[in-house]
BAKE-405073 format. One record per residue (C-alpha): residue in three letters; z, x, y. Coordinates in Angstrom, 3 decimals. Example, Ala and Ser with C-alpha at 12.3 -4.5 7.8 and 13.67 -1.06 7.14 Angstrom:
// residues 2
@r=Ala&pz=7.800&px=12.300&py=-4.500
@r=Ser&pz=7.140&px=13.670&py=-1.060
This chain:
// residues 110
@r=Met&pz=119.365&px=95.582&py=224.003
@r=Pro&pz=117.440&px=92.755&py=226.153
@r=Lys&pz=117.697&px=89.331&py=224.601
@r=Lys&pz=114.632&px=87.845&py=223.155
@r=Lys&pz=112.756&px=85.578&py=225.590
@r=Lys&pz=112.722&px=82.124&py=224.482
@r=Ile&pz=109.528&px=80.399&py=224.968
@r=Asp&pz=107.734&px=77.071&py=223.881
@r=Ser&pz=105.527&px=78.064&py=221.183
@r=Lys&pz=103.483&px=74.718&py=221.290
@r=Lys&pz=102.753&px=75.074&py=225.083
@r=Leu&pz=101.815&px=78.745&py=224.583
@r=Ile&pz=99.306&px=77.932&py=221.658
@r=Lys&pz=98.191&px=74.843&py=223.573
@r=Met&pz=97.276&px=77.046&py=226.755
@r=Val&pz=95.537&px=79.320&py=224.687
@r=Glu&pz=93.359&px=76.796&py=222.648
@r=Glu&pz=92.727&px=75.248&py=225.945
@r=Gly&pz=91.104&px=78.411&py=227.092
@r=Lys&pz=93.375&px=79.326&py=230.198
@r=Glu&pz=92.989&px=82.875&py=231.294
@r=Gln&pz=95.318&px=85.346&py=230.316
@r=Lys&pz=96.845&px=85.957&py=233.870
@r=Glu&pz=97.694&px=82.514&py=234.081
@r=Ile&pz=99.410&px=82.158&py=230.522
@r=Met&pz=101.366&px=85.553&py=231.508
@r=Asp&pz=102.686&px=84.166&py=234.864
@r=Lys&pz=103.704&px=80.848&py=233.082
@r=Phe&pz=105.869&px=82.488&py=230.617
@r=Gly&pz=106.829&px=85.369&py=232.494
@r=Phe&pz=105.413&px=88.120&py=230.558
@r=Lys&pz=104.961&px=91.646&py=232.020
@r=Asn&pz=101.967&px=92.816&py=229.766
@r=Ser&pz=99.346&px=91.544&py=227.714
@r=Ser&pz=100.991&px=93.056&py=224.744
@r=Gln&pz=104.326&px=90.723&py=225.136
@r=Leu&pz=101.558&px=87.790&py=225.519
@r=Lys&pz=99.933&px=88.741&py=222.312
@r=Val&pz=103.009&px=89.173&py=220.103
@r=Ala&pz=104.546&px=86.026&py=221.374
@r=Tyr&pz=101.250&px=84.088&py=220.522
@r=Ala&pz=100.957&px=85.857&py=216.973
@r=Asn&pz=104.757&px=84.787&py=216.483
@r=Ala&pz=104.017&px=81.294&py=217.866
@r=Leu&pz=101.214&px=80.851&py=215.337
@r=Met&pz=103.192&px=81.982&py=212.322
@r=Asp&pz=106.308&px=79.794&py=213.490
@r=Ala&pz=103.661&px=77.026&py=213.590
@r=Gly&pz=102.598&px=77.619&py=210.240
@r=Lys&pz=98.768&px=78.278&py=211.696
@r=Val&pz=98.778&px=81.804&py=210.169
@r=Pro&pz=100.655&px=83.214&py=207.155
@r=Glu&pz=103.878&px=85.038&py=208.173
@r=Ile&pz=103.932&px=88.631&py=207.782
@r=Gln&pz=105.867&px=89.904&py=204.716
@r=Ser&pz=108.535&px=92.702&py=205.660
@r=Ser&pz=109.843&px=95.007&py=202.904
@r=Arg&pz=113.129&px=95.216&py=204.931
@r=Gly&pz=116.039&px=92.611&py=204.512
@r=Gly&pz=117.652&px=90.808&py=201.861
@r=Lys&pz=116.521&px=88.937&py=198.889
@r=Lys&pz=114.746&px=85.566&py=198.930
@r=Ala&pz=115.743&px=82.603&py=196.930
@r=Gly&pz=113.574&px=79.537&py=197.212
@r=Gly&pz=111.701&px=81.071&py=200.115
@r=Ile&pz=114.595&px=81.394&py=202.298
@r=Lys&pz=115.715&px=85.028&py=203.344
@r=Arg&pz=119.393&px=85.284&py=201.889
@r=Glu&pz=120.658&px=88.109&py=204.130
@r=Val&pz=123.773&px=87.701&py=206.124
@r=Ser&pz=124.615&px=90.435&py=208.680
@r=Val&pz=127.662&px=91.303&py=210.988
@r=Asn&pz=126.804&px=91.929&py=214.664
@r=Lys&pz=128.543&px=94.430&py=217.084
@r=Arg&pz=131.193&px=91.958&py=217.871
@r=Gly&pz=132.016&px=91.482&py=214.043
@r=Ser&pz=130.932&px=88.172&py=213.849
@r=Leu&pz=128.868&px=87.096&py=210.549
@r=Val&pz=125.301&px=85.899&py=211.439
@r=Ile&pz=123.752&px=83.512&py=209.193
@r=Pro&pz=120.062&px=82.857&py=209.600
@r=Lys&pz=119.239&px=79.546&py=210.843
@r=Ala&pz=117.102&px=78.856&py=207.653
@r=Ile&pz=120.127&px=79.119&py=205.369
@r=Val&pz=122.389&px=77.210&py=207.861
@r=Glu&pz=119.772&px=74.199&py=207.717
@r=Asp&pz=119.137&px=74.320&py=203.931
@r=Ile&pz=122.596&px=73.946&py=203.283
@r=Gly&pz=123.358&px=71.401&py=205.744
@r=Leu&pz=125.841&px=73.067&py=208.208
@r=Lys&pz=126.526&px=72.052&py=211.588
@r=Glu&pz=127.382&px=73.662&py=214.471
@r=Gly&pz=131.150&px=74.352&py=214.721
@r=Ala&pz=131.674&px=74.207&py=210.753
@r=Val&pz=134.808&px=76.117&py=210.168
@r=Phe&pz=135.488&px=78.078&py=206.836
@r=Thr&pz=138.213&px=80.207&py=205.245
@r=Val&pz=137.060&px=83.607&py=204.388
@r=Arg&pz=138.659&px=85.708&py=201.450
@r=Pro&pz=137.480&px=88.714&py=199.328
@r=Ser&pz=136.046&px=88.015&py=195.833
@r=Lys&pz=134.891&px=90.028&py=192.622
@r=Ala&pz=131.365&px=89.460&py=194.143
@r=Gly&pz=132.071&px=90.036&py=197.906
@r=Leu&pz=133.307&px=87.491&py=200.097
@r=Ser&pz=133.754&px=83.928&py=199.367
@r=Leu&pz=133.464&px=81.069&py=202.328
@r=Lys&pz=135.159&px=77.805&py=201.903
@r=Lys&pz=134.470&px=74.973&py=204.033
@r=Met&pz=137.697&px=73.772&py=205.896
C-alpha cells in the first residue's frame, strides 16, 4: 500500500482561502486528481479544528476523547496512536518491557 502523502495542512488551507486555482494547488502539493485535493483539504480542516471530525464506528474505545486502540502492523510492531503517546508524555526512543497479564499485555517503562 502506498504511503500517505505528508502535506502542510496550514499552507493548503491558506491557498484555498486565498482563492488560488485548483490546478495551482494540485501542482504545488503533487495531487493527481481533484478528489485527492478535496480529501486532503477536508482532512486539513478537521486537523485544524475548523470543522468537526467525522466520527467512525470502527476502532477502539475512547477515553477522555482519545482513541485507545493499539494495533500490530505487518512487521509485528505495536502501533500506538500519537494522541496516546502525547497524552501520557512518551518521547521517541522510550523503551518498555512487555509481559502477558490477566487483562492482556502489560508495558513497563524501563
